[in-house]
C-alpha positions in Angstrom: 0.0 0.0 0.0 1.4 3.4 -0.9 0.9 6.6 1.1 -0.2 9.8 -0.5 2.2 12.6 0.1 0.9 15.6 2.0 2.4 19.0 1.1 6.1 19.0 1.8 6.0 22.5 3.3 3.4 21.3 5.8 5.5 18.4 6.9 8.6 20.5 7.2 6.7 22.9 9.4 6.3 20.3 12.1 9.0 20.5 14.8 9.1 16.7 14.8 10.0 16.5 11.1 13.1 14.5 10.3 13.1 13.9 6.6 15.8 12.4 4.5 17.1 14.2 1.4 19.1 12.4 -1.4 22.8 12.6 -2.0 24.8 13.7 -5.0 23.1 13.0 -8.4 26.4 13.4 -10.3 28.3 10.8 -8.4 25.5 8.3 -8.7 25.5 8.8 -12.4 29.3 8.6 -12.7 29.2 5.4 -10.6 26.8 4.0 -13.2 29.3 4.8 -15.9 28.1 8.1 -17.3 30.6 10.8 -18.4 29.5 14.2 -17.0 32.6 16.0 -18.1 31.0 18.8 -20.1 29.4 22.2 -19.4 25.9 20.8 -19.0 27.0 18.2 -16.4 24.0 16.0 -15.4 21.6 18.1 -17.5 23.1 16.7 -20.6 21.3 13.4 -19.8 17.9 15.1 -19.9 18.4 15.4 -23.7 20.4 12.2 -24.3 19.7 9.5 -21.7 16.8 10.4 -19.5 16.4 6.8 -18.3 19.7 7.2 -16.5 18.3 10.0 -14.4 15.2 7.9 -13.4 17.5 5.1 -12.3 19.7 7.5 -10.2 16.7 9.1 -8.5 15.1 5.7 -7.8 18.3 4.5 -6.2 18.0 7.3 -3.7 14.4 6.7 -3.0 15.0 3.1 -2.4 18.0 3.9 -0.2 15.7 5.9 2.1 15.4 9.4 0.7 12.0 11.0 1.2 12.9 13.9 -1.2 15.1 13.8 -4.4 16.5 16.8 -6.2 16.1 16.9 -10.0 18.8 17.2 -12.7 17.9 20.9 -13.1 21.0 22.3 -11.3 22.9 23.1 -14.5 19.9 23.2 -16.8 19.4 26.7 -18.2 18.1 28.2 -21.4 21.6 29.8 -22.0 23.4 26.5 -21.4 21.1 24.5 -23.7 21.4 27.3 -26.4 25.1 26.7 -26.5 24.3 23.2 -27.6 22.0 24.3 -30.3 18.9 23.5 -28.2 16.2 26.1 -28.8 14.0 27.8 -26.2 10.9 25.6 -26.6 12.8 22.3 -26.4 14.9 23.7 -23.4 11.6 24.5 -21.6 10.5 20.9 -22.2 13.7 19.6 -20.8 13.4 21.7 -17.7 9.9 20.3 -17.2 11.2 16.8 -18.0 13.6 17.0 -15.1 10.6 17.1 -12.7 8.8 14.4 -14.7 11.7 12.0 -14.4 11.9 12.3 -10.7 8.1 11.7 -10.5 8.6 8.5 -12.6 11.4 7.4 -10.3 9.0 7.8 -7.3 6.3 5.8 -9.2 8.8 3.0 -9.8 10.0 3.1 -6.2 6.5 2.7 -4.9 6.0 -0.1 -7.3 9.0 -1.8 -5.8 7.5 -1.6 -2.3 8.5 1.9 -1.0 5.3 2.9 0.9 6.3 6.2 2.6 5.4 9.6 1.0 7.9 10.7 -1.6 8.6 14.2 -2.8 10.3 16.0 -5.7 12.5 19.1 -5.4 13.2 20.9 -8.6 16.9 21.9 -8.5 17.9 25.3 -9.7 21.6 26.1 -9.3 23.2 29.5 -9.2 24.3 31.6 -12.2 27.8 30.4 -11.8 26.7 26.8 -12.5 25.7 27.9 -16.0 29.2 29.4 -16.5 30.7 26.0 -15.7 33.9 27.6 -14.4 33.6 27.1 -10.7 32.3 30.6 -10.0 29.4 29.3 -8.0 32.1 28.8 -5.3 33.0 32.5 -5.5 29.9 34.5 -6.3 30.5 38.1 -7.2 29.8 37.6 -10.9 29.7 41.3 -11.8 26.0 41.3 -12.4 23.4 43.2 -10.5 20.3 41.8 -8.7 18.0 42.7 -11.6 20.2 40.9 -14.2 20.4 37.8 -12.0 16.6 37.9 -11.5 16.1 38.0 -15.3 18.4 35.0 -15.6 16.6 32.9 -13.0 13.0 33.7 -13.5 12.3 32.0 -16.9 13.9 28.7 -15.8 12.0 28.8 -12.5 8.8 29.4 -14.4 9.4 26.3 -16.6 10.2 24.1 -13.6 7.3 25.4 -11.5 4.9 24.7 -14.4 5.9 21.0 -14.2 4.5 20.8 -10.6 7.3 19.9 -8.3 6.6 19.8 -4.6 9.3 22.4 -3.9 11.9 24.5 -5.7 15.5 23.9 -4.5 17.4 27.1 -4.9 20.7 25.6 -4.0 24.4 26.2 -3.8 23.8 30.0 -3.6 27.2 31.6 -3.0 26.2 35.2 -2.6 23.6 37.2 -0.7 23.1 39.3 -3.8 22.1 36.3 -5.8 19.8 35.3 -2.9 18.1 38.7 -3.3 17.6 38.0 -7.0 16.2 34.5 -6.3 13.7 35.8 -3.7 12.4 38.2 -6.4 12.4 35.5 -9.1 10.2 33.0 -7.1 7.5 35.5 -6.3 4.1 34.5 -7.7 5.1 31.1 -9.0 2.8 29.2 -6.7 5.4 26.7 -5.6 7.2 26.9 -2.3 11.0 27.0 -2.3 14.0 26.4 -0.1 17.2 28.4 -0.4 20.5 26.9 0.6 23.8 28.7 0.6 27.2 27.2 0.0 29.4 28.4 2.8 33.0 28.4 4.1 33.2 28.7 7.8 30.6 31.3 9.0 30.4 33.2 5.8 28.9 32.7 2.3 31.4 31.9 -0.4 31.2 35.5 -1.4 32.2 36.5 2.1 29.0 37.8 3.7 28.3 36.8 7.3 25.7 34.1 7.6 23.6 36.2 10.0 23.3 38.8 7.2 22.7 36.2 4.4 20.0 34.3 6.3 18.4 37.5 7.5 17.2 38.1 3.9 15.1 35.0 4.0 13.3 35.6 7.3 10.3 37.5 5.9 10.2 35.8 2.4 6.8 33.9 2.4 7.9 31.9 -0.7 10.8 30.4 1.2 9.6 27.6 3.5 13.1 26.3 4.4 16.6 27.7 4.6 20.0 26.1 5.0 23.3 25.1 3.5 24.6 22.6 1.0 27.8 21.8 -0.9 30.0 22.7 2.1 32.3 20.8 4.4 30.5 18.7 6.9 32.3 20.5 9.7 30.8 23.9 8.6 27.2 22.5 8.8 26.4 22.6 12.6 27.0 26.3 13.0 25.3 27.2 9.7 22.2 25.1 10.8 22.0 26.9 14.1 22.3 30.3 12.5 19.7 29.5 9.8 17.2 28.2 12.4 17.7 31.2 14.7 17.7 34.0 12.2 15.0 32.8 9.8 12.7 31.0 12.2 12.1 28.5 9.3 12.8 24.8 9.0 16.4 24.1 8.0 17.7 21.9 5.2 21.4 20.7 5.3 23.2 18.6 2.8 27.0 19.0 2.8 29.6 17.3 0.7 31.7 14.3 1.6 34.5 16.4 3.0 36.9 15.5 0.3 38.4 18.3 -1.7 38.5 18.8 -5.5 41.8 19.4 -7.2 40.8 21.3 -10.4 44.3 21.0 -11.9 44.5 17.2 -11.4 40.8 16.7 -12.1 40.3 14.5 -9.0 39.2 14.4 -5.4 41.7 14.1 -2.5 41.6 14.1 1.3 39.5 12.1 3.7 35.8 11.7 3.7 34.4 13.3 6.8 30.7 12.9 6.1 29.1 10.5 8.6 25.6 9.5 9.2 26.3 10.0 12.9 26.4 13.8 12.2 22.8 13.7 11.1 21.7 13.5 14.7 23.9 16.6 15.5 22.4 18.5 12.6 18.9 17.5 13.7 19.6 18.7 17.2 20.7 22.0 15.8 17.4 22.5 14.0 17.6 20.7 10.7 14.5 19.0 9.5 15.6 17.9 6.0 19.0 16.2 5.9 21.0 14.6 3.1 24.3 14.9 1.2 25.7 16.7 -1.8 28.9 15.9 -3.8 30.4 12.5 -3.3 27.6 11.4 -0.9 26.0 8.3 -2.4 23.0 6.0 -1.7 24.9 4.0 1.0 25.5 7.1 3.0 21.9 8.2 2.6 20.7 4.8 3.7 22.7 5.2 6.9 21.3 8.7 7.5 17.8 7.3 7.1 18.5 4.6 9.6 19.8 7.2 12.1 16.9 9.6 11.7 14.2 6.9 11.7 15.7 5.1 14.7 
């Protein structure tokens, strides 16, 4: 028997909520043998091998994730245009990212997963479209109005596909957060916004108190938090997000390994541990998962910790 999913925003609003988010989509695809070494990253598979995305999402649902994030992170009209994909087809691909996650949920339920399952439509920062690592710096040289104009059309296309929530993720800069807050107004779909941080500042250098303060009175934002950061940076960020915004907190850090751009590989120890999920939950997190290099096995362990 399957369970109908209530609105995700309502579930997150409960102080007792302890939901499991998925892990890194890209590492699951790479583990399955897919080459993501181009500017579209996982979004390339929306056009070329959508069934691979269904399988990756399903792996996370079956591992224990309640919520999966779509392949929309690096999917933009501008990025698709560089591949010769016109506006209308690009809009269909953005909507398809949501449909594929819905199909994965359907398959997971068919395989016996009976708990409610939700879909978060991922929208990465402007720097993700540039594919040059600038999402870890921010400060693109664009004003808030220009960033809003970039984000609004893709968010409209995703919202029209009916996700449970929009995941405005890996935001490096409070200025881009301002643009995203404007871009989600009136879409009719709730959103979370998660910063990527280093220590107690955004990647662009703003104090977390200031960055999260922008979200406190934004009705469209139903959760706030951090992702794509070191696990050790998460507890303080979760505490600040909960205190400053008064909203449910989402947290999904990386494995703790570091990326060597010159060598094209990861190095250093993995410091992500499911044991940390309890610490993040105690600090105020209600939706907990992983980002880069955190796979289904780690998410299964998080689910086991949170569900006792």
